C-alpha positions as CSV (number, residue, x, y, z in Angstrom):
1,G,134.3,70.5,138.4
2,G,131.8,72.0,141.0
3,L,132.8,75.5,140.2
4,G,132.0,75.2,136.4
5,G,129.0,76.9,136.5
6,E,130.2,79.7,138.9
7,K,132.2,81.3,135.7
8,A,128.9,81.6,133.8
9,R,126.8,82.9,136.6
10,W,129.7,85.6,137.6
11,T,130.3,86.5,133.9
12,Q,126.2,87.3,133.6
13,A,126.2,88.9,136.9
14,A,129.1,91.2,135.7
15,H,127.4,91.8,132.4
16,D,123.8,92.8,134.4
17,L,125.8,95.4,136.6
18,H,127.4,96.9,133.8
19,E,124.1,97.4,132.1
20,S,122.5,98.6,135.3
21,F,125.3,101.1,135.6
22,T,124.8,102.4,132.2
23,R,121.2,103.0,132.8
24,L,121.7,104.4,136.2
25,I,121.7,108.2,135.1
26,G,118.5,107.9,133.3
27,D,116.8,105.8,136.1
28,M,117.8,108.2,138.9
29,L,116.3,111.3,136.5
30,L,113.1,109.1,136.4
31,A,113.1,108.4,140.1
32,S,113.8,112.0,141.2
33,G,110.7,113.4,138.9
34,V,108.5,110.6,140.7
35,I,109.6,111.8,144.1
36,A,109.1,115.6,143.1
37,Y,106.0,115.5,141.1
38,L,104.1,112.2,141.1
39,G,103.2,111.6,144.9
40,A,99.6,113.0,144.9
41,F,98.7,111.2,141.5
42,T,96.8,107.7,141.2
43,T,99.1,104.7,139.7
44,E,97.7,105.2,136.3
45,F,98.7,108.7,136.1
46,R,102.1,107.9,137.8
47,N,102.7,105.3,135.1
48,H,101.5,107.2,132.0
49,A,103.9,109.9,133.2
50,I,106.8,107.6,133.6
51,E,106.3,106.1,130.0
52,Q,106.2,109.7,128.7
53,W,109.3,110.8,130.7
54,T,111.1,107.5,129.6
55,A,110.4,108.0,126.1
56,G,111.7,111.7,126.2
57,I,114.8,110.7,128.3
58,M,115.5,107.9,125.4
59,E,114.7,110.6,122.8
60,K,117.6,112.7,124.3
61,G,120.0,109.8,124.0
62,I,120.0,109.3,127.9
63,P,120.4,105.6,128.8
64,C,117.5,104.3,130.9
65,S,115.5,101.2,131.7
66,A,112.9,101.0,129.0
67,H,110.7,99.4,131.5
68,F,111.3,101.6,134.7
69,N,110.2,100.6,138.0
70,F,110.4,103.1,140.8
71,I,110.4,100.5,143.4
72,H,113.4,98.5,141.9
73,A,115.2,101.8,141.4
74,L,115.1,103.1,145.1
75,G,113.4,100.6,147.0
76,D,115.4,98.8,149.7
77,P,114.1,95.0,150.2
78,V,114.8,95.0,153.9
79,K,113.3,98.5,154.7
80,M,110.0,97.4,152.5
81,R,109.8,94.1,154.4
82,S,109.9,96.1,157.9
83,W,107.3,98.6,156.8
84,Q,105.0,95.5,155.7
85,I,105.8,94.0,159.3
86,W,104.8,97.1,161.0
87,G,101.4,97.3,158.9
88,L,102.0,98.9,155.3
89,P,100.1,97.1,153.1
90,K,101.9,94.8,150.5
91,D,100.7,96.8,147.3
92,D,103.2,98.5,145.0
93,V,101.4,102.0,145.6
94,S,101.8,101.9,149.2
95,A,105.5,100.8,148.9
96,A,106.2,103.7,146.2
97,N,104.3,106.1,148.6
98,A,106.6,105.0,151.5
99,I,109.7,105.5,149.2
100,I,108.7,108.8,148.2
101,I,108.3,109.8,152.0
102,F,111.5,108.5,152.9
103,E,113.6,109.5,150.0
104,G,112.3,112.8,149.4
105,G,113.5,116.0,151.2
106,R,110.0,117.4,151.5
107,W,106.7,116.2,152.9
108,P,105.0,115.2,149.7
109,L,101.1,115.1,149.4
110,C,100.1,111.4,149.0
111,I,96.9,109.9,148.5
Protein backbone atom coordinates (compact mmCIF):
# COMPACT_ATOMS: atom_id res chain seq x y z
CA GLY A 1 0.00 0.00 0.00
CA GLY A 2 0.77 3.68 0.14
CA LEU A 3 2.33 3.55 3.57
CA GLY A 4 4.69 0.64 2.89
CA GLY A 5 7.73 2.91 2.58
CA GLU A 6 6.88 4.80 5.75
CA LYS A 7 7.93 1.92 8.02
CA ALA A 8 11.41 1.90 6.52
CA ARG A 9 11.68 5.69 6.73
CA TRP A 10 10.53 5.79 10.37
CA THR A 11 12.79 2.89 11.29
CA GLN A 12 15.76 4.74 9.79
CA ALA A 13 14.75 7.99 11.52
CA ALA A 14 14.54 6.17 14.88
CA HIS A 15 17.97 4.61 14.30
CA ASP A 16 19.48 8.00 13.36
CA LEU A 17 17.94 9.63 16.45
CA HIS A 18 19.36 6.88 18.68
CA GLU A 19 22.82 7.36 17.13
CA SER A 20 22.75 11.14 17.61
CA PHE A 21 21.52 10.67 21.21
CA THR A 22 24.47 8.33 21.86
CA ARG A 23 26.93 10.98 20.59
CA LEU A 24 25.21 13.88 22.37
CA ILE A 25 27.54 14.12 25.40
CA GLY A 26 30.71 14.21 23.33
CA ASP A 27 29.24 16.60 20.77
CA MET A 28 28.09 19.02 23.48
CA LEU A 29 31.52 18.80 25.12
CA LEU A 30 33.06 19.83 21.79
CA ALA A 31 30.46 22.58 21.29
CA SER A 32 31.11 24.01 24.75
CA GLY A 33 34.84 24.03 23.98
CA VAL A 34 34.21 25.94 20.77
CA ILE A 35 32.12 28.53 22.61
CA ALA A 36 34.57 28.90 25.48
CA TYR A 37 37.87 28.93 23.61
CA LEU A 38 37.68 29.27 19.83
CA GLY A 39 35.71 32.47 19.13
CA ALA A 40 38.78 34.58 18.42
CA PHE A 41 40.47 32.17 16.02
CA THR A 42 40.43 31.48 12.29
CA THR A 43 38.49 28.67 10.66
CA GLU A 44 41.67 26.70 10.07
CA PHE A 45 42.68 26.93 13.73
CA ARG A 46 39.16 26.08 14.88
CA ASN A 47 39.03 23.01 12.64
CA HIS A 48 42.46 21.84 13.80
CA ALA A 49 41.51 22.26 17.47
CA ILE A 50 38.21 20.41 16.94
CA GLU A 51 40.06 17.53 15.23
CA GLN A 52 42.46 17.26 18.16
CA TRP A 53 39.67 17.50 20.73
CA THR A 54 37.61 14.89 18.87
CA ALA A 55 40.55 12.48 18.89
CA GLY A 56 41.09 13.10 22.61
CA ILE A 57 37.43 12.56 23.43
CA MET A 58 37.35 9.34 21.44
CA GLU A 59 40.52 8.13 23.18
CA LYS A 60 38.73 8.59 26.51
CA GLY A 61 35.87 6.43 25.25
CA ILE A 62 33.34 9.24 25.15
CA PRO A 63 31.10 8.85 22.10
CA CYS A 64 31.03 11.83 19.74
CA SER A 65 30.58 12.51 16.04
CA ALA A 66 33.64 11.53 14.02
CA HIS A 67 33.14 14.63 11.87
CA PHE A 68 31.79 17.13 14.40
CA ASN A 69 30.05 20.16 12.94
CA PHE A 70 29.49 23.03 15.36
CA ILE A 71 26.77 24.63 13.24
CA HIS A 72 24.81 21.37 13.03
CA ALA A 73 25.29 20.73 16.75
CA LEU A 74 23.98 24.07 18.04
CA GLY A 75 22.59 25.92 15.04
CA ASP A 76 18.87 26.55 14.71
CA PRO A 77 18.08 26.72 10.98
CA VAL A 78 15.20 29.17 11.54
CA LYS A 79 17.36 31.57 13.60
CA MET A 80 20.23 31.26 11.15
CA ARG A 81 17.91 32.10 8.24
CA SER A 82 16.60 35.15 10.08
CA TRP A 83 20.18 36.30 10.71
CA GLN A 84 20.84 36.02 6.98
CA ILE A 85 17.68 37.99 6.18
CA TRP A 86 18.96 40.72 8.51
CA GLY A 87 22.31 40.82 6.68
CA LEU A 88 24.58 38.18 8.22
CA PRO A 89 26.77 36.69 5.47
CA LYS A 90 25.87 33.12 4.51
CA ASP A 91 29.30 31.65 5.24
CA ASP A 92 29.97 29.12 8.01
CA VAL A 93 32.34 31.39 9.96
CA SER A 94 29.69 34.09 10.31
CA ALA A 95 27.09 31.51 11.36
CA ALA A 96 29.47 29.96 13.90
CA ASN A 97 30.35 33.38 15.32
CA ALA A 98 26.66 34.25 15.67
CA ILE A 99 25.99 30.96 17.45
CA ILE A 100 28.93 31.62 19.79
CA ILE A 101 27.55 35.06 20.62
CA PHE A 102 23.95 33.93 21.15
CA GLU A 103 24.68 30.67 22.97
CA GLY A 104 27.63 31.84 25.08
CA GLY A 105 27.15 33.28 28.54
CA ARG A 106 29.91 35.83 27.98
CA TRP A 107 30.82 38.21 25.21
CA PRO A 108 33.55 36.42 23.22
CA LEU A 109 36.14 38.09 21.06
CA CYS A 110 35.23 37.22 17.46
CA ILE A 111 37.35 38.19 14.49
